[in-house]
C-alpha positions in Angstrom: 22.6 24.6 -9.4 25.1 26.0 -11.9 25.2 23.8 -15.0 29.0 23.5 -15.0 28.9 22.4 -11.4 26.3 19.8 -12.2 28.4 18.5 -15.1 31.5 18.3 -12.9 29.5 16.2 -10.3 27.9 14.1 -12.9 31.3 13.2 -14.5 33.3 13.2 -11.2 35.7 15.8 -12.5 37.5 17.2 -9.5 39.8 19.4 -11.6 36.7 21.1 -13.1 35.3 21.5 -9.6 38.4 23.2 -8.3 38.6 25.4 -11.4 35.0 26.6 -10.7 35.8 27.3 -7.1 38.9 29.3 -8.2 36.6 31.4 -10.5 33.8 31.8 -7.9 34.6 30.9 -4.3 30.9 31.3 -3.4 29.6 28.8 -6.0 28.9 26.1 -3.4 27.2 28.6 -1.1 24.9 29.5 -4.0 23.8 25.8 -4.2 22.6 26.0 -0.6 20.3 28.9 -1.5 18.9 27.1 -4.5 15.3 25.8 -4.4 16.1 22.7 -6.6 16.8 20.6 -3.5 19.7 18.7 -5.1 23.4 19.5 -4.4 26.6 18.2 -6.1 27.0 15.5 -3.5 23.6 14.0 -4.4 24.6 14.0 -8.1 28.0 12.5 -7.5 26.5 9.8 -5.2 24.0 8.8 -7.9 26.8 8.7 -10.5 28.9 6.8 -7.9 32.0 8.9 -8.1 33.7 8.2 -4.8 36.7 10.6 -5.2 34.4 13.5 -6.0 32.2 12.6 -3.0 35.2 12.6 -0.8 36.4 16.0 -2.1 32.9 17.5 -1.7 32.6 16.3 1.9 35.9 18.0 2.6 34.8 21.3 0.9 31.1 21.4 2.1 30.4 18.7 4.8 26.9 20.1 5.4 25.8 18.9 2.0 25.9 15.3 3.4 22.9 16.1 5.7 20.7 17.7 3.0 17.9 15.9 1.4 17.0 16.1 -2.3 13.6 16.5 -3.8 13.0 12.8 -3.3 13.7 13.0 0.4 17.1 11.3 0.0 20.5 12.2 1.4 23.7 11.0 -0.2 23.9 8.2 2.4 20.4 7.1 1.5 21.4 6.9 -2.2 24.7 5.1 -1.5 22.9 2.6 0.8 20.2 1.9 -1.9 22.9 1.3 -4.5 24.9 -0.9 -2.1 28.1 1.2 -2.6 29.9 0.1 0.5 33.0 2.3 -0.1 30.9 5.4 -0.4 28.8 4.4 2.7 32.1 4.0 4.7 33.3 7.4 3.5 30.1 9.2 4.5 30.0 7.5 7.9 33.3 9.1 8.7 31.3 12.2 9.5 29.7 10.4 12.5 27.2 7.8 13.4 24.4 10.5 13.4 24.4 10.1 9.6 22.7 6.7 10.1 19.7 8.5 11.6 19.0 10.9 8.8 15.3 10.7 8.2 14.1 11.2 4.6 10.7 10.9 3.1 8.3 8.9 5.3 11.0 8.9 8.0 13.0 6.4 6.2 16.7 6.1 7.2 19.6 4.7 5.1 19.3 1.3 6.7 15.7 1.0 5.5 16.8 1.4 1.9 19.6 -1.1 2.3 17.2 -3.7 3.8 14.6 -3.2 1.0 17.3 -3.7 -1.6 19.1 -6.5 0.2 22.5 -4.7 0.4 24.2 -7.1 2.9 27.6 -5.3 3.2 25.9 -1.9 3.7 23.5 -3.4 6.3 26.5 -4.7 8.3 28.3 -1.4 8.1 25.3 0.7 9.1 24.2 -1.5 12.0 27.8 -1.6 13.4 28.1 2.1 13.1 24.8 2.7 15.0 23.0 -0.5 16.3 20.0 1.6 17.4 19.2 2.3 13.8 17.8 -1.2 13.5 15.0 -0.2 15.8 14.0 3.0 13.9 10.6 2.9 12.3 9.2 4.6 9.2 6.1 6.7 9.3 4.2 3.4 9.2 6.2 2.0 12.1 8.2 -0.5 9.9 11.7 -1.3 10.9 14.4 -2.6 8.6 13.4 -6.1 9.6 9.8 -5.5 8.5 11.0 -3.9 5.2 13.3 -6.8 4.5 10.5 -9.3 4.9 8.0 -7.3 2.9 10.4 -7.1 0.0 11.4 -10.8 0.2 15.0 -9.9 1.1 15.3 -13.0 3.4 19.1 -13.1 3.3 19.2 -9.5 4.4 16.7 -10.3 7.2 19.0 -13.1 8.3 21.9 -10.8 8.5 20.0 -8.3 10.5 18.8 -11.0 13.0 22.3 -12.3 13.3 23.8 -8.9 14.0 21.1 -8.0 16.5 21.9 -11.1 18.5 25.6 -10.3 18.5 24.9 -6.7 19.6 22.4 -7.8 22.3 19.6 -5.9 20.4 17.4 -8.9 19.5 14.5 -7.3 21.4 14.1 -5.2 18.3 12.5 -8.3 16.8 9.4 -7.5 18.8 9.0 -4.1 17.4 5.5 -3.5 15.9 4.5 -1.6 12.8 1.5 0.7 12.6 -0.9 -2.2 12.4 0.7 -3.8 15.5 2.4 -6.6 13.5 5.8 -7.9 14.6 8.1 -9.6 12.1 6.7 -12.9 13.4 3.2 -11.8 12.3 4.6 -11.1 8.9 6.6 -14.3 8.7 3.5 -16.3 9.6 1.2 -14.5 7.1 3.7 -15.1 4.3 4.3 -18.8 5.2 8.0 -18.2 5.3 8.9 -21.4 7.1 12.6 -22.3 6.7 14.0 -18.8 6.2 12.1 -17.0 9.0 10.0 -19.0 11.4 12.6 -21.6 12.1 15.2 -18.8 12.3 13.1 -17.0 15.0 12.0 -20.0 17.0 14.0 -23.2 16.5 17.4 -21.9 15.4 20.4 -20.8 17.5 20.3 -17.2 16.3 17.9 -15.9 19.0 18.1 -16.1 22.8 15.3 -18.4 24.0 12.3 -16.5 25.3 13.2 -13.2 23.6 10.6 -13.5 20.9 7.0 -12.6 22.0 5.3 -15.4 20.3 1.8 -14.3 21.5 2.1 -10.7 20.8 -1.2 -9.3 19.5 -1.6 -6.9 16.6 -4.2 -4.1 16.4 -6.9 -6.6 15.4 -6.1 -8.7 18.5 -4.5 -11.4 16.4 -1.5 -13.5 17.4 1.0 -14.8 14.8 -0.8 -18.2 15.1 -4.1 -16.5 14.3 -2.6 -14.8 11.3 -1.2 -18.1 10.0 -4.5 -19.9 10.3 -6.6 -17.1 9.0 -5.9 -17.9 5.4 -4.8 -21.5 5.3 -2.9 -22.8 2.3 -2.0 -26.2 1.1 1.8 -26.2 1.7 3.6 -25.8 5.0 0.9 -24.5 7.3 0.9 -27.5 9.5 4.7 -27.5 9.9 4.7 -23.7 10.7 1.9 -24.1 13.2 3.8 -26.9 15.0 6.9 -24.8 15.2 4.9 -21.9 16.6 3.0 -24.1 19.1 6.3 -25.7 20.3 7.5 -22.2 21.1 4.4 -21.6 23.2 2.3 -19.8 20.6 -1.5 -19.7 21.2 -4.5 -18.3 19.4 -6.0 -15.1 20.9 -9.1 -16.8 22.2 -7.0 -19.4 24.0 -5.0 -16.6 25.7 -8.3 -15.2 26.9 -9.5 -18.6 28.2 -6.2 -19.1 30.0 -6.2 -15.7 31.7 -7.0 -15.4 35.5 -10.1 -13.3 34.7 -11.5 -16.0 32.4 -10.9 -18.7 35.1 -12.8 -16.6 37.7 -15.7 -16.2 35.3 -15.8 -20.0 34.7 -15.7 -20.6 38.5 -18.9 -18.4 38.7 -20.6 -20.5 36.0 -20.1 -18.0 33.1 -17.6 -18.0 30.3 -16.8 -14.8 28.3 -15.2 -16.9 25.6 -17.2 -16.8 22.4 -17.3 -19.0 19.3 -15.4 -18.5 16.1 -17.8 -15.7 15.2 -16.4 -13.6 18.1 -15.8 -9.8 17.5 -12.1 -10.3 17.1 -12.7 -12.8 14.4 -15.3 -10.9 12.4 -15.6 -7.3 13.4 -11.9 -6.8 13.8 -11.2 -8.4 10.5 -13.6 -6.0 8.8 -11.8 -3.1 10.4 -8.4 -4.7 9.5 -9.2 -4.8 5.8 -10.6 -1.2 5.6 -8.6 1.4 3.7 -6.7 3.6 6.1 -5.0 6.8 5.0 -1.3 6.9 5.8 -1.1 3.1 6.2 -2.3 2.1 2.7 -0.8 3.3 -0.5 -3.1 5.6 -2.5 -1.6 4.2 -5.8 -2.5 0.7 -4.7 -6.0 1.8 -3.8 -6.4 3.5 -7.2 -5.1 0.3 -9.0 -7.6 -1.8 -7.1 -10.5 0.6 -7.9 -9.5 0.6 -11.5 -9.6 -3.2 -11.7 -13.1 -3.2 -10.0 -14.4 -0.5 -12.3 -13.2 -2.4 -15.4 -14.9 -5.6 -14.1 -18.1 -3.7 -13.4 -18.1 -2.0 -16.9 -17.5 -5.4 -18.5 -20.2 -7.2 -16.6 -22.9 -4.5 -17.1 -22.0 -4.0 -20.8 -22.4 -7.8 -21.3 -25.7 -7.8 -19.4 -26.9 -5.0 -21.7 -26.1 -7.0 -24.8 -27.5 -10.3 -23.5 -30.3 -9.4 -21.0 -31.9 -12.2 -18.8 -34.0 -14.6 -20.8 -32.0 -14.1 -24.0 -33.2 -12.5 -27.3 -35.6 -13.6 -30.0 -34.0 -15.4 -32.9 -36.8 -14.8 -35.4 -39.3 -12.3 -36.5 -43.0 -12.7 -35.6 -44.7 -9.4 -36.4 -46.3 -7.7 -34.6 -45.3 -9.6 -31.5 -41.6 -9.4 -31.6 -38.5 -8.9 -33.8 -35.3 -10.8 -34.0 -32.7 -9.4 -31.6 -35.2 -8.0 -29.1 -35.3 -9.2 -25.5 -37.7 -12.1 -24.8 -38.3 -11.0 -21.2 -38.7 -7.3 -22.3 -41.6 -8.4 -24.6 -43.3 -10.4 -21.8 -42.7 -8.0 -18.8 -41.8 -4.5 -19.9 -41.9 -2.9 -16.4 -39.4 -5.4 -14.9 -37.2 -5.1 -18.0 -37.2 -1.3 -17.7 -36.1 -1.5 -14.1 -33.3 -4.0 -15.0 -32.1 -1.7 -17.8 -32.2 1.4 -15.5 -30.0 -0.1 -12.7 -27.7 -1.9 -15.2 -27.2 1.4 -17.1 -26.5 3.2 -13.8 -23.8 0.7 -12.9 -22.3 0.8 -16.4 -22.1 4.6 -16.6 -20.8 4.9 -13.0 -18.0 2.5 -13.8 -17.0 4.5 -16.8 -17.1 7.6 -14.7 -14.8 5.9 -12.1 -12.4 4.9 -14.8 -12.3 8.5 -16.1 -11.6 9.9 -12.6 -8.9 7.3 -11.8 -7.1 7.7 -15.0 -7.1 11.5 -14.9 -3.8 13.0 -16.2 -2.6 9.6 -17.5 -0.8 9.5 -20.8 -3.2 9.2 -23.7 -6.0 10.3 -21.5 -7.8 12.0 -24.3 -7.7 8.8 -26.4 -9.1 6.9 -23.5 -11.9 9.4 -23.1 -12.8 9.1 -26.7 -12.8 5.3 -26.4 -15.2 5.4 -23.4 -17.5 7.8 -25.2 -17.6 5.3 -28.1 -18.4 2.4 -25.8 -21.1 4.4 -24.1 -22.7 5.1 -27.5 -22.5 1.5 -28.5 -24.1 0.5 -25.2 -27.0 2.9 -25.8 -27.5 1.5 -29.3 -27.4 -2.0 -28.0 -30.1 -1.2 -25.4 -32.2 0.4 -28.1 -31.9 -2.7 -30.3 -32.9 -5.3 -27.6 -35.8 -3.2 -26.2 -39.2 -4.1 -27.7 -41.0 -1.6 -29.9 -43.3 0.9 -28.2 -43.2 3.6 -25.5 -40.6 1.7 -23.4 -38.0 2.0 -26.2 -38.4 5.8 -26.3 -38.2 6.0 -22.5 -35.0 3.9 -22.4 -33.4 5.8 -25.2 -33.9 9.1 -23.3 -32.9 7.5 -20.0 -29.6 6.1 -21.3 -28.8 9.3 -23.1 -29.5 11.4 -19.9 -27.6 9.1 -17.6 -24.5 9.1 -19.8 -24.3 12.9 -19.8 -25.6 13.6 -16.2 -23.9 10.8 -14.2 -21.2 13.1 -12.8 -23.7 15.7 -11.7 -25.9 13.0 -10.1 -22.9 11.6 -8.2 -22.0 15.1 -6.8 -25.7 15.8 -5.9 -26.0 12.4 -4.1 -22.8 13.2 -2.1 -24.0 16.6 -1.1 -27.4 15.1 0.0 -25.6 12.4 2.0 -23.4 14.9 3.8 -26.4 17.1 4.5 -28.3 14.2 6.1 -25.3 13.1 8.0 -24.7 16.6 9.4 -28.3 16.9 10.5 -28.1 13.6 12.3 -24.9 14.7 14.2 -26.3 18.1 15.2 -28.5 16.9 18.1 -25.5 15.0 19.6 -23.4 18.1 19.3 -26.1 20.2 21.0 -26.5 17.8 23.8 -22.7 17.7 24.5 -22.5 21.5 24.5 -25.6 21.7 26.7 
């Protein structure tokens, strides 16, 4: 984009804009051909210059439909900021503006719900009520996003409007994991603001909410509530759910006609609390899934785990099991050396080997997970220093003799070769896995 045009949009200077158009009537067309992804309407929307936005829509209305490099249209930006006047102006182009899908298929209403922009929510839903049922790439509606971002007042406004517009069936919409807003409300223990609003208040038509809807793990809202019990409010929320007819998944099975027929024949398919939906499904539920779970959150979790592992293994190296000798008794032992290492060198050597493997692997993980971070070089130097001090500590606590020389060599080699060992193990694992799958493939083709 031309620098002068950017400046005009940034400052909201309409006179400068018209002067630029007088000098070059194709200046706005050139923006459309630019690869920057941002047009003057995006810039003016961020700077909240309503008059400039109005003029730009008049001159180049197609700019309103374009997304910038962040996957945002001008209506997305205005909705996130809560600029109701700008939202109203942009909606004059038609209700189709409400359905502009940006990054991860997010529409303007999603941003308004996440930020709790009440006036904007009302304006967008009135302009196009169906937008309240639109889901992101993860299947989350504006209702899901309002709850997940603790925008409970915004959630209440959405519920109230959906009732008035006869669209309250959207409350049963499921996200990618099969969770309705009632699942989320139960899991977050949001009693007064949400559960009562859904089930005991006057906002929703009785019977509209599917209180026994199951998510992808086969869990009902009541299951989700009781899965992780807390001290406050669980009993009250459970009572509210049960009064509305909510059941646990196993009770739904036992009350089904199929289950009754089995019982009549003297058998019962119902299992105990260790049933597959209660154990195997939970394991599957908590597994990392690409597209559903954020890579940045996964990285942060791995960083925390890696740091804990590094701390635990470093401490174990300094203070091995059994403690260290506190005095000198030549030639039997020396102060600072491991007591257990003196008595059982083989077991001590095995302990040091696996402890060192865990320590250097955790440092390797930290190095990978912090790649391209600011001050990464300084962090690398610090980790090398820690690795050296660990090797020295192992040398000090190891009793004199051949074992000390072996462990010095071992820790030195591990610290240098750990990345190559990891890559080799991965290749070996893939090779074995491929060989195991080959007969199955041959049989299928045969």
